[in-house]
Structure formats: structure tokens, C-alpha cells
N, C-alpha and C positions, 0 to 999 in steps of 0.2 A: 547447468544447475547440478548441485551435488547429488540430488535424488535421481536425476536422469543417469548420471555416471554410475551410480550404484546399481540401478536396474539393468543397465546395459552390461556391466561387468558380471552381474549374477546370471543373466541370460546366456552370455558367452561361455561362462564356466559350465553351466548346465548342458549347453549344446556340445561342448567338448567331451563331457562325461558320457553322453549318449551316442556320440558319433562312432559308427562301426566301420566306416569306409576309410581309405587312405586320404592323406592330406588334411589333417585337422588344422593346419596353419592357416587355412582359408578364413577361419574365424578370427584370427589375429588381424588379418587384413580388413575384415568387415568392421571390427572394433575401431581400427585406426580411422577408417572413413567416417564412421558414425559420430565419433567424438572429436573429429578434426585434428587428430594427432597424425597427420599425414607425412610429417617430416619433409622429405624431398618430393613427395607425390604432388603437392600443389604447384610445384614449379614445372611440372611436365605439361606437354601440349594437351593432355587429356584431363586437365584440371576441371574443366566445365562438366565433363562426363561424370567425374567423381562426385562433384557437388549435386548433380542431377540424381545420381544413384541414392545419395543420402536423403534427399528430399522425397524421392519416390518411395524409399523404404519407410519413411515416416507416414506417408499417405496410406501405405498398405497395412500398417500395424492395426489401424482401426477396424477395417473389414475382417482381418484375420482374427482379431480378438472377438468380434461379433459372432463369427461363425464357430469358432472353437470354444469360446467360453459361454456366451449368452445363448447360442443356438445348438449347443451340444452338451457341454458340462452341466449347464443349468437344468437340462432335462434328464440328467443321470444322477445328480447328487441331491438327495431329497431329505437331508437332515431336518431342514425347516425351509419350506419352499417360498415363504414370503421373503426370504433373503435373496432368492435367485431372481434378481431384478436387473434390468438394464442399468448399467453403471454401478451396480452393487457389488458387494463382496460377501459371498456365502459363508466365509469364515468368521465374519464379524457380526455378533448378535446385537450390537448396539454400542453406544458410547456413554460415558459417564455424563452427569449433569454439568460438571465442570468443563468437560470437553465440548459439550453442547454450547455453553456460554462462550468459550474461546472462539469457536467456529463462527458464531454469530457476530461477535465483536470484530473479527477479521473481515467478515462479509460486509458489515456496515462501513468499515473504513475503506475497503478496496474494491468491492463489487456490489454496491448498493442497488444496481439495476439488473443483477443477474436473475434469471427465472427461478421461481419456486414452483416446481411441478410435481404433483403426486400421482398423476395419471396422464398418459398420452396414447396415441394410436398404436404404440409399440410396446406398452407395458405387458408383462407376462400375466398379471392378474390385476383386477381393479383395486383401487386404493382401499376400499372398505373390506374387500376379501382379504387383502394383506393384513389389515388391522385386526381382523378376526384371527387369522392364522398365527399372528404374533402372540396371541394369548396362550397358545400351546406351550410357549417357552416358560410361562409362569406356572403351568399346570402339567409339567412334564411327567410327574409320577402318575397322575390320573390318566394322562394321555397314553402312556406306555401300557397301562393296564387295559384300557379300552381297545387299543390296537391289537393286543394279544387276544382279547375276547372276540373281537370282530373277525380275526383271522380264522378262529375255530368255527364261529357261526356261519362263515361264508365259504367253508371248505367245499361244500357241494356245488357252489357256483363256479369254482375253478375248473379248468380243463387241462388237458395235456396235449401239447403240440410238439411233434418231433421228439417225443420222449422227455420233454421238459415242461415244467409247470407254467401254466398260463392263467392269469398274469404271474410274472416273477414276483418274488417277495419285495423287491425294490419298487416295481411298478405298482403293486398293490398298496404299498405304503404311500406312494404318491397320490393314488386315487382317494384314499381316506382324507388326506389333507385338502385335496381339491373339493371334496364334498363339504367339508367344514367351511371352507371359504366361500363357495358358490351357492350353498343351499339358500333358496329364496326365503327372505325374512318372513313373508306372510305364511310360510309353511312350518315355522318353528313350533307353533302351538298345536298343530294338527297335521296329520298326514295328508298329502295331496290326493284328491280323488282321481281315479283313472279318467283320462280324457285328454283333450287337445293341449292343455297347459303342461301336464306331465310329459306328454309325448314330445312337446317342444323342448323341455328341459333335458330329456333323455337324448334327443338329437344333438343338442349343444354338447352334452358330455361325450357323445360318440365322436363328433367332429374334433373335439379337443383331444380325445384319447388317440386318435389316428395321428394327429399332428405331433403330439408329445412323443409317441413311439418312433416316428420317423425322424424327428429332430435328434433324439437320443442316439440313434444309429447303433443300437446294441442288438435288438432282435428284429428290427425293421429299419427301413430308410427310404428316402425319396427316390433314390436311384434303383434300389432293389426292395420293393415293398414285400413284406411278409404278411400277405393278406389273411391267412389262417390265424396267425397270432393276433393280428389287429382285430379280427372279428371276435376272437375269444375274449379279448380285453374289453371291447365295446359291449359285448353281451354281459360280461361281468358287471360293468358299470350300470347298464340298464337294469339288471336284476337287483342291484343294491337298492334302487329307489322304486322298485315295482310295488304297487299297492293293490294290485288286483287279487292278491292272495295273502295269507299271513306272512309277515316278514319280521322275524325276530331281530334281525340286524337293525331295521328302522326303529323298532320298539326301544332298543338300547341307544341308538344313535341320537334320536331327537332330543331327549332330555339333556344329554351332554352338549349337543350342538347349540341348543337354546341358551345354555349358560355361557358358553364361549361367545356366542353372538352378542349377548348383553354387554360383556366386557369389551368386545370388539366395537360395539356401538360407542361406548365411552371413549375408547381409543380414537375413533373416527372424529368425534367432536373436538377432542384435543388436537388432533392432526389438522383439522380444518382451521382451528383458532390460531395455531402456530403458523400455518402457511399464510394467513392473512394479517399477521402482526409482526412476524420476524423480518429482518432486513432482506430486501429482495422484492421482486415483482411477482405476485401470485398468479398462477395460471390455473383456470378451471377447465378441465377437459369435458367436452360435450357428453352429457349423460351422467356426469358425476355430481350434479346438483342434488340428486337423491342418492340412495345407496348404490354404489358401483361395485357389484359382485361379479363382474364379467371375468371371462377367461381371456387367454391370448387371442390376438387377431386370427380370424375375422370376428370373433365373438364380441370384442370391445368396439366393433364398428356397426353394431346393429342400429336400426332407426331409433331416434329419440323422440319422445312425445313432447315436443317443444310447446305446443298449444296448451297441453295439460300443465306444464311447468309455469307458463305465463298466468294461467288462471289461479294456480296454487299460490304464486307470488302475491297476487292481489289479496287473497284470503289471509295471508300471513302478515300483512302490512301492519296490523295493529295488535300483535301479540303482546300480552301483558303478563299472562300466567303461563309458565313453561311446564307446569306439572302435567297437564293433559297431553302435551306433545311427548313428554317422557314416558307416560303410561302407554302411549300408542306409537312408540318409537319405530316399530317394524315398518310403518308406511313411509318412512324417510322424511316426513314433513319437518321434523326437528332439525335435520341437517340443512335443509333449504332455508329454514327460518334463521338459523345461525349464520349462514352465508350472507343472507340478505342484511342482517343487522351489522355484521362486521364490515361488509362493503360500504354500508352507509357511514359507518364510523370513519373508514379510510377516506371516503369521498369528502367528508367535512373537514378532514385534517390531512390534506395531501402532503404538506411539507413535513409534518411529523413522521409519517410512515414511509416517506420516500428518502429523506435525508437524516432523520433523527438518529442520534447515537443509541447504542445498545448498552444497557447497564444491568449486570447481574444483581439479583437481590437475594440475600441470605434467608434461608428458611430454617426455623428452629422448632423442635417439638417432636412428639412420638411419630407423626406421619410426615416428617421432613423428607424422608426418602421418596415419598409418593407425591411430591410437589415440586413444580418448577415455577420460579418467579423472576421477572425481569422488567425493566422499564425502557421505554422509548422516549427520548427527550430531544427537543430542538431549541431549548432555552425558553421559548415563550410558552410552549405546551409540553405536558407530560402525560404519558399513559403508562399504567402499571398492569401488566398481564400476568395472571396466575392460572395455572392449569394443573390438573392431577395426572398421575402416571401409575403404572403397575397396579391396576385396579384389582385384578384377580388375586394377587398376593395379599392386598389389603383387605378384601372381602373374606377371604378364606372360604369356609363352607356356609356362610350366611346366605340368606335369601337374596335373589337378584332383583332388589328394588333399590332405587337411588335414595339413600339417606346420608347425603354427603356431610352435613353438619356433624353427625355422630362419628363418622369415619376420621375426620380431621380435628377432633377435639384436642384442645390445648396445643395446637400447632399454629405458629405465628410467623409473619414476615415483618421485617423492620423497614419502614419507609421514611425514616427521619430525613435522610439526605435527598431522596427522590420521591416524588409523588406524595408529599405530605399533605397537599391540598386536594388530593384525589378523594372525593367524598361520595361518589356514586358509581355503580356498575353500569356501564353503558350498554351492556347486553341485556340484562334483566330490568334496568331502570331503577333498581333499589338503592337506597342510601346505605352507606356503610359507616362504621364507627372506627376511626383510626386509633383510638385508645392510646393517646400520648405517643404517637409515632409508631405504634405497632398495630398490626391488623390480624384478626383471627381468621384463619383460612376456613374453618368450619362455617363461619358466618358467610363468607364469600360463596361457598359451595352449597348453600342451602337449597338452591334450585338446580344448578348445573355444575359440572366438574370444571368449568372455565369461568373466568371473569376478566373484564377489561375495565379498569378503573380510570376515570377521567377527572 
């Protein structure tokens, strides 16, 4: 593959530049073996050994990448930690809508049965924690101001270990993002009272802190733990959320975190909808049926209240009005209700969502940048999926209440060629007006920032 040759050539050139020992020609030999440019080598009696080396080299690249990138670099580079995910690229903040469509078209053609997973036992943060942290990329100015303010407010909580600041500036920046992502939704409107629940949360933060510091291998490690530094950082994290005495940091943190969490909630609803309607086989990790604000393992492997979820599923069976669920979104019921409805839609149309083609749909109007629309079609059936995006940028400084119809005023999608007969939203059950082949996005988003037209 051309991209494989490109990557190997780049790696060989970088290795040669950094090599300080004699014999850099060894890298030329390695390249010949890896790209099968062995010339006379394959005719030698040791041909089988050369092939075995090339195959073993390929097997080792995965574990090496995991330990060096995912379990080291991802704990050091904290520009936006939601990007530091297994299989992710921390340099890439996202893709364009056009690239999103191209990727799905290719997946529908070549890999229709590949897994669509947003959380696993090995993710660095829960899917909804990442959806929250992503919001910071839209509010980067306000975020930078808050971090600068918090650093001043929390200077008395910092320590000095071996003549160096504890936590370091980089680690402190990580901790603020962790709090934004993991802060329990039920505590967004009020400070948690001192007691077992808060102590449990503090213990979760402590365990995460120790693991993150050891994985980073800068001030501590698994082989040589720096326990004084770890203790100072864990104490810093516990003090940040301490409510047993006045806490100016929390007074400032909570309003900001609540606003970010609202937009993160909208991101999560969109993420859930896309996972269950795009080409591929959706996977729901245990516990992510409600808000998944977990941290890295073992935090994401805590016991799940399955009995509670079963009871809740029964209560959500006849949802007709989504407004109450939106008003009380912190309890996570709205996410489970949406999952239930989307799975029912898939169950009734297995051919459509398993083998249906993917068709991008153009969006026009003032909020076109904040909309994604596409169709799934198998000839006999058609579904049109419309979701919002970049909510924090669209809302600006407005109140955090969902008034979707207003936000997407005069924004439309054209469904002349696909989905012209789609007359109702299968999520909310409401009828829609196609208006001569065009559909008002504001009408679709009157209740939710997602719609699945059948």
C-alpha cells in the first residue's frame, strides 16, 4: 500500500536522524525486509527467517504504539484531552462535514458490518465526558480565562516537592479538564454536601490521579513511584472539590461547568443518534445507557445498576413529550429514552440500517454549519437523519435552554431526490411538512437536536 511505504520511509528517515551510534545502515536493511525489497535476500537459505522477522515486526508495532502513544504521550499532552483516545490522533480536532460524509459512504460500501463503538473497557474517558470536554474547543477564549483565574484561586492548594511545583502546570491543566468531564451531572446545580458520595468521588479522582501520573512517566512511574508528588497532586484534586469549608474555586467552576455540560449533553444526543444510524454495527458499552462520565480503567468498570436500567426502560416505553426529559436531562433518562427509540427503529428496519446506502444531503441557510443531514436507503425504504452540531458556538451567550426551532430558523434541507415521502419523525412521532421537497430544520428540532424521518 502506498501509505504503508510512506509511513515506513518516514520512520526510517527519522530513526537515521536520531541515531547516535555507529552503523546507521542497519535501518536500510530493516526497510528492505519490511517492504519486501530484499533483492537477493529472498534466495538465501534464511528467507523464512526474514519473512518471520517482518511479520513479528508488524505484530510488535501495535503494543509499542499502545505503550508509547496511548499510555505515555496521551498522559503528557493535554491540549484537549478528549482527543487523547485509543485509536485517536490528538493533533486532529475533528473533520469537516464533507469528510464525514465521504467516510460514511466508504464504510457503507466496504465495511458495513464494522463496529461503531464510542466507549469500551479501555477508553480513557467515558463517551459523555468526552462530549463535554469537546465543548471547550468551541469556548476556548472563555476556557483560557477560567483556567488562568483558577490557577490563581488554587495557588494555596499547590505544594512544593523537591523544589518543584506540585502539581506541575501541565498536570494542573489536565486536572481542570478532568473535572469538567467527570463532574456528576446531579451536582451541576448545587455543591455536593460533605459525606459518602463526595468521598467516593474524591477517591475516584485520587485513583485516576495516581494512574495518570505514573502513565505519563515524567514525575512518577510504575517502576519508580514518586509517592510525595502523587500525594500532593491527589490532595490538590481532593481540595478542589472540598465543600466542608468555603471554596472560591467551586463557586466559579460550577456555573461554567453547568453551561459546558448542557452543550455536552446535546453533543451526546447527537453522538448517540449517529452511532445508531450511520453505516456499521453500533456497540453500547455497559453503563453507557445513561451518562457515562467515567475515567480510565478501573473507573469505567465499576458495577452497573442493571436492575435500575430495566425498570427505567419500562417507564420510558411510552414517551410522547420529550420536553420534561430535556428539562431534567441531568438524570440521564433522555439518553436512555433516545437509545430505546433508535434501537426500536433499527429493529423494525434491519435491512435498511444494515445494508442501506449512505446519501449526503445538502443543508442551506444561516445555521447550515450547525447541521448534518443524510439518508439511508435500500430502495424499498428510506430514512432521513438530521442532527445539530457546534451548539456552544450557535448559542453564544444565550441561556442554556433548548429552543431549537429558533436557533435553526430559515435553515433547510432538500429531500427532492431522497426521502420525499418521509412525513414523520420516528423519534418524537410528530408529522413534518416537506414544503415542496424542502424541510425546515427548525421545525425538526422543535423538541430535540436530532430527527429520524421515516
